[in-house]
GULO-549445 format. One line per 8 residues: number of its first residue (from 1); their letters; for each residue x, y, z of C-alpha. Coordinates in nm, 2 decimals. Example, Ala and Ser with C-alpha at 12.3 -4.5 7.8 and 13.67 -1.06 7.14 Angstrom:
% GULO-549445
1 = AS = 1.23:-0.45:0.78 ~ 1.37:-0.11:0.71
//
This chain:
% GULO-549445
1 = MTILAMGA = 1.19:-0.84:-2.27 ~ 1.33:-0.52:-2.31 ~ 1.62:-0.40:-2.11 ~ 1.76:-0.07:-2.06 ~ 2.18:-0.08:-2.11 ~ 2.32:0.20:-1.90 ~ 2.54:0.36:-2.14 ~ 2.81:0.59:-2.03
9 = IRPHIVLA = 2.65:0.89:-2.23 ~ 2.27:0.81:-2.23 ~ 2.06:0.49:-2.18 ~ 1.97:0.31:-2.49 ~ 1.69:0.04:-2.57 ~ 1.86:-0.31:-2.64 ~ 1.62:-0.63:-2.69 ~ 1.73:-0.97:-2.50
17 = PAIATWPL = 1.52:-1.31:-2.48 ~ 1.23:-1.36:-2.26 ~ 1.32:-1.50:-1.93 ~ 1.06:-1.71:-1.77 ~ 1.18:-1.78:-1.44 ~ 1.22:-1.53:-1.15 ~ 1.43:-1.37:-0.97 ~ 1.64:-1.29:-1.27
25 = RLRGCFII = 2.02:-1.30:-1.30 ~ 2.17:-1.12:-1.60 ~ 2.53:-1.04:-1.63 ~ 2.60:-0.67:-1.70 ~ 2.50:-0.35:-1.63 ~ 2.12:-0.38:-1.71 ~ 1.76:-0.30:-1.57 ~ 1.42:-0.39:-1.68
33 = TSRSEKNA = 1.25:-0.11:-1.81 ~ 0.95:-0.03:-2.07 ~ 0.99:-0.04:-2.40 ~ 0.95:0.30:-2.45 ~ 1.26:0.51:-2.39 ~ 1.07:0.83:-2.31 ~ 0.86:0.63:-2.03 ~ 1.19:0.42:-1.90
41 = AKLQIIYE = 1.33:0.77:-1.81 ~ 1.04:0.74:-1.56 ~ 1.09:0.43:-1.43 ~ 1.37:0.33:-1.15 ~ 1.40:-0.03:-1.12 ~ 1.51:-0.15:-0.78 ~ 1.81:-0.39:-0.82 ~ 2.10:-0.58:-0.62
49 = IKPNKTDS = 2.48:-0.65:-0.74 ~ 2.62:-0.93:-0.59 ~ 2.96:-1.11:-0.61 ~ 3.00:-1.41:-0.87 ~ 3.23:-1.68:-0.89 ~ 3.27:-1.65:-1.31 ~ 3.21:-1.25:-1.32 ~ 3.29:-0.95:-1.16
57 = FHMTILPI = 2.92:-0.93:-1.05 ~ 2.55:-1.01:-1.14 ~ 2.24:-0.90:-1.06 ~ 1.92:-1.04:-0.89 ~ 1.67:-0.81:-1.07 ~ 1.31:-0.79:-0.93 ~ 1.06:-0.54:-1.15 ~ 0.95:-0.30:-0.86
65 = QKLLRSGR = 0.89:0.05:-0.86 ~ 0.89:0.31:-0.59 ~ 0.57:0.49:-0.53 ~ 0.58:0.66:-0.18 ~ 0.80:0.68:0.12 ~ 0.68:0.86:0.44 ~ 0.78:0.82:0.77 ~ 0.89:0.38:0.83
73 = ATAYYTTR = 0.63:0.33:0.54 ~ 0.73:0.26:0.15 ~ 0.51:0.19:-0.12 ~ 0.63:0.00:-0.45 ~ 0.42:-0.13:-0.69 ~ 0.55:-0.47:-0.97 ~ 0.55:-0.46:-1.33 ~ 0.51:-0.72:-1.56
81 = ATSSPEEP = 0.85:-0.64:-1.79 ~ 0.77:-0.92:-2.07 ~ 0.83:-0.97:-2.41 ~ 0.52:-1.18:-2.48 ~ 0.25:-0.92:-2.37 ~ -0.02:-1.14:-2.59 ~ 0.05:-1.45:-2.34 ~ -0.19:-1.36:-2.03
89 = YSGFNVCH = 0.08:-1.47:-1.78 ~ 0.41:-1.38:-1.93 ~ 0.57:-1.19:-1.64 ~ 0.62:-1.14:-1.26 ~ 0.30:-1.19:-1.12 ~ 0.17:-1.29:-0.74 ~ -0.22:-1.27:-0.81 ~ -0.32:-1.64:-0.68
97 = YTGDDPAH = -0.68:-1.64:-0.79 ~ -0.70:-1.56:-1.19 ~ -0.59:-1.85:-1.33 ~ -0.21:-1.84:-1.34 ~ 0.01:-2.15:-1.26 ~ 0.03:-2.19:-0.89 ~ 0.43:-2.28:-0.89 ~ 0.47:-1.95:-1.06
105 = VAQCRRAL = 0.27:-1.74:-0.83 ~ 0.43:-1.93:-0.57 ~ 0.77:-1.84:-0.68 ~ 0.74:-1.49:-0.77 ~ 0.55:-1.44:-0.42 ~ 0.88:-1.59:-0.27 ~ 1.11:-1.39:-0.44 ~ 0.90:-1.07:-0.35
113 = AAHFALPA = 0.93:-1.17:0.02 ~ 1.28:-1.27:0.02 ~ 1.41:-0.92:-0.13 ~ 1.22:-0.74:0.16 ~ 1.36:-1.00:0.42 ~ 0.98:-1.12:0.53 ~ 0.90:-1.43:0.59 ~ 0.57:-1.54:0.40
121 = ERVMIPRQ = 0.34:-1.50:0.70 ~ 0.42:-1.14:0.69 ~ 0.32:-1.08:0.29 ~ -0.04:-1.02:0.27 ~ -0.22:-1.01:-0.04 ~ -0.61:-1.04:-0.04 ~ -0.89:-1.24:-0.26 ~ -1.04:-0.94:-0.40
129 = THSSDVAV = -1.45:-0.94:-0.54 ~ -1.47:-0.55:-0.58 ~ -1.61:-0.51:-0.28 ~ -1.56:-0.20:-0.01 ~ -1.48:-0.47:0.26 ~ -1.14:-0.34:0.45 ~ -0.91:-0.64:0.63 ~ -0.75:-0.49:0.91
137 = ITALPAAP = -0.41:-0.65:1.04 ~ -0.34:-0.61:1.38 ~ -0.16:-0.92:1.49 ~ -0.02:-1.22:1.32 ~ -0.07:-1.51:1.21 ~ -0.38:-1.36:1.02 ~ -0.64:-1.61:0.92 ~ -0.67:-1.70:0.55
145 = SELEGVDA = -1.02:-1.60:0.57 ~ -0.89:-1.24:0.68 ~ -0.79:-1.20:0.33 ~ -1.11:-1.33:0.15 ~ -1.33:-1.14:-0.04 ~ -1.15:-0.77:0.10 ~ -1.03:-0.50:-0.18 ~ -0.84:-0.33:0.09
153 = VVTDMSDI = -0.57:-0.42:0.36 ~ -0.51:-0.17:0.65 ~ -0.26:-0.20:0.96 ~ -0.03:-0.05:1.23 ~ 0.21:-0.34:1.23 ~ 0.57:-0.33:1.14 ~ 0.78:-0.54:0.95 ~ 0.51:-0.65:0.71
161 = MIGVNTAD = 0.37:-0.61:0.35 ~ 0.03:-0.51:0.25 ~ -0.15:-0.49:-0.05 ~ -0.39:-0.50:-0.36 ~ -0.38:-0.66:-0.69 ~ -0.48:-0.44:-1.00 ~ -0.52:-0.45:-1.37 ~ -0.64:-0.14:-1.50
169 = CVPVVLID = -0.82:-0.05:-1.15 ~ -0.65:0.26:-0.93 ~ -0.45:0.10:-0.66 ~ -0.46:0.38:-0.38 ~ -0.17:0.39:-0.12 ~ -0.25:0.56:0.23 ~ 0.03:0.63:0.46 ~ -0.02:0.80:0.80
177 = PVAGISGV = 0.34:0.87:0.93 ~ 0.27:1.01:1.24 ~ 0.05:0.75:1.36 ~ 0.23:0.44:1.20 ~ -0.08:0.34:1.01 ~ -0.08:0.23:0.65 ~ -0.36:0.11:0.41 ~ -0.39:0.01:0.06
185 = AHAGWRGA = -0.70:-0.02:-0.15 ~ -0.82:-0.15:-0.50 ~ -1.04:0.10:-0.66 ~ -1.21:-0.02:-0.96 ~ -1.52:0.16:-1.07 ~ -1.73:-0.07:-0.87 ~ -1.51:-0.01:-0.54 ~ -1.46:0.35:-0.64
193 = VGGVVEAT = -1.81:0.43:-0.62 ~ -1.91:0.15:-0.39 ~ -1.69:0.32:-0.08 ~ -1.37:0.14:-0.08 ~ -1.15:0.43:-0.06 ~ -1.36:0.61:0.24 ~ -1.40:0.24:0.41 ~ -1.01:0.19:0.42
201 = VGAMVRLG = -0.97:0.58:0.53 ~ -1.21:0.51:0.78 ~ -1.03:0.18:0.89 ~ -0.71:0.39:0.92 ~ -0.88:0.64:1.15 ~ -1.03:0.37:1.40 ~ -0.66:0.23:1.42 ~ -0.56:0.62:1.51
209 = AHPSDIKA = -0.46:0.79:1.20 ~ -0.58:1.17:1.12 ~ -0.72:1.26:0.79 ~ -0.47:1.54:0.77 ~ -0.17:1.36:0.82 ~ -0.20:1.06:0.57 ~ -0.03:1.05:0.25 ~ -0.19:0.93:-0.05
217 = AMGPSICC = -0.05:0.78:-0.39 ~ -0.25:0.66:-0.68 ~ -0.06:0.34:-0.89 ~ -0.05:0.23:-1.24 ~ -0.44:0.22:-1.39 ~ -0.62:0.28:-1.70 ~ -0.59:0.62:-1.85 ~ -0.91:0.83:-1.88
225 = DCFEVGHE = -0.87:0.78:-2.32 ~ -0.85:0.43:-2.24 ~ -1.13:0.36:-2.01 ~ -1.43:0.37:-2.23 ~ -1.78:0.28:-2.01 ~ -2.14:0.25:-2.11 ~ -2.36:0.52:-1.98 ~ -2.52:0.36:-1.70
233 = VAERFDND = -2.16:0.33:-1.53 ~ -2.07:0.70:-1.61 ~ -2.39:0.85:-1.45 ~ -2.25:0.69:-1.13 ~ -1.94:0.92:-1.13 ~ -1.96:1.28:-1.09 ~ -1.96:1.51:-1.43 ~ -1.61:1.67:-1.39
241 = CVVMQPGQ = -1.50:1.30:-1.40 ~ -1.65:1.20:-1.71 ~ -1.54:1.31:-2.08 ~ -1.82:1.28:-2.33 ~ -1.71:1.29:-2.70 ~ -1.94:1.33:-2.98 ~ -2.00:0.98:-3.11 ~ -1.84:0.77:-2.85
249 = KPHVSLQK = -1.93:0.61:-2.53 ~ -1.82:0.80:-2.22 ~ -1.49:0.80:-2.09 ~ -1.41:0.77:-1.70 ~ -1.11:0.92:-1.55 ~ -1.10:0.71:-1.20 ~ -0.80:0.87:-1.05 ~ -0.97:1.20:-1.10
257 = YVVKVLIG = -1.25:1.06:-0.88 ~ -1.04:0.92:-0.63 ~ -0.86:1.24:-0.56 ~ -1.27:1.40:-0.49 ~ -1.30:1.11:-0.25 ~ -0.98:1.13:-0.05 ~ -1.06:1.52:-0.02 ~ -1.39:1.44:0.08
265 = CGLQSDNI = -1.25:1.19:0.31 ~ -1.04:1.51:0.49 ~ -0.68:1.45:0.29 ~ -0.49:1.76:0.23 ~ -0.47:1.83:-0.17 ~ -0.08:1.87:-0.14 ~ -0.05:1.50:0.01 ~ -0.24:1.33:-0.27
273 = KKFDDSLC = -0.02:1.21:-0.54 ~ -0.16:1.10:-0.89 ~ 0.03:0.83:-1.09 ~ 0.13:0.96:-1.43 ~ -0.15:0.90:-1.70 ~ 0.11:0.89:-1.98 ~ 0.22:0.49:-1.82 ~ -0.15:0.37:-1.87
281 = TRCHPDTF = -0.16:0.01:-1.79 ~ -0.37:-0.07:-2.14 ~ -0.13:0.14:-2.34 ~ 0.17:-0.04:-2.20 ~ 0.08:-0.44:-2.19 ~ 0.48:-0.54:-2.18 ~ 0.50:-0.31:-1.87 ~ 0.17:-0.38:-1.68
289 = WSARKSGI = -0.09:-0.60:-1.66 ~ -0.42:-0.47:-1.86 ~ -0.76:-0.68:-1.81 ~ -0.87:-0.47:-2.05 ~ -0.63:-0.53:-2.32 ~ -0.57:-0.93:-2.20 ~ -0.87:-1.04:-2.03 ~ -0.97:-1.12:-1.68
297 = NSGRIYTF = -0.81:-1.42:-1.70 ~ -0.43:-1.27:-1.71 ~ -0.18:-1.18:-1.42 ~ -0.21:-0.86:-1.21 ~ 0.03:-0.57:-1.06 ~ 0.10:-0.56:-0.70 ~ 0.10:-0.24:-0.49 ~ 0.23:-0.27:-0.17
305 = VVTK = 0.33:-0.11:0.13 ~ 0.63:-0.24:0.34 ~ 0.66:-0.08:0.68 ~ 0.99:-0.11:0.89
//
């Protein structure tokens, strides 16, 4: 596990033993972050300082990054925070259908829900299948079947968490602060060309959102340099989203494609925020889960919106 020690002059990277259980409790002024000091400067971990009987303070830390805030909704994503990226389930993981120990997943979910003071029934985590299906949550409790086989979640409710799991695919956060409607979509290449983003915006509009009011942000995903695909896949994308180099397979920019789709749905380009490509999921396996790096039987990043 890599720790960023916040010194008086400048941050510096130190190593600490891996800790398997969450939430983490560390003594001293530390935050979990990336192995790279360059990337560490781009990340800001949320943490809590609480009194302790034996120390002046300690921290209860969850590996969460803020992505977007608009109106009463705030979007975040989880980071992996592990020193053992070769182990497919080492790190913070709330995804329940990719082979992780159910007890570990449950522990991570409890910690996440508790951090936002939400009961478990208000935390929406779908079982995804690379579809274009959207779960629309307008009342609770939500039946488990509502979150089965969907790749996006939309809500107009307050005091709720909705999100999607990814490990290289693009998570797309959508917030209409005027109408109070939010959505999160899982846009892998199949979902992206299959219309999951359009379906999510459409579901929000049917609830009362207006495309010109929607703020969009993309979370951690694989960069174009790492996203090599076959010609049959590349042909399904617009030419300006595909990079061809002599002697290599095509590479696709999923984020660029999603931006084009969002603009086509009526969103304003100024309201669309791309994620930093230098923080590629495949390039940083200690910080992010990557199916390309670890295989599909591994943990997932959870990108989510919390409404208040």
